[in-house]
C-alpha positions as CSV (number, residue, x, y, z in Angstrom):
1,M,-8.5,26.3,-7.7
2,P,-11.8,24.7,-8.9
3,L,-12.3,21.1,-7.8
4,S,-13.0,20.0,-11.4
5,L,-9.7,21.5,-12.5
6,T,-7.8,19.7,-9.7
7,G,-9.5,16.4,-10.7
8,S,-8.6,16.9,-14.3
9,Y,-5.0,17.7,-13.5
10,S,-4.7,14.7,-11.2
11,H,-6.1,12.4,-13.9
12,T,-3.7,13.7,-16.5
13,Y,-0.7,13.4,-14.1
14,I,-1.6,9.8,-13.2
15,E,-2.1,8.9,-16.9
16,I,1.3,10.4,-17.8
17,T,3.0,8.7,-14.9
18,Y,1.4,5.4,-15.8
19,R,2.5,5.7,-19.5
20,C,6.0,6.6,-18.5
21,D,6.1,3.6,-16.1
22,G,4.8,1.3,-18.9
23,L,7.4,2.5,-21.3
24,T,10.1,1.9,-18.7
25,R,8.9,-1.6,-18.0
26,T,8.7,-2.4,-21.7
27,H,12.2,-1.0,-22.3
28,K,13.6,-3.1,-19.5
29,S,11.7,-6.2,-20.7
30,K,13.2,-5.8,-24.2
31,S,16.7,-5.3,-22.7
């Protein structure tokens, strides 16, 4: 697997995880 592809995948995974975590915190905060 190319290093560039691995880096891109990792960045996307981290971004999605960060967004999901942010949505969860916002939801809990509103609750």
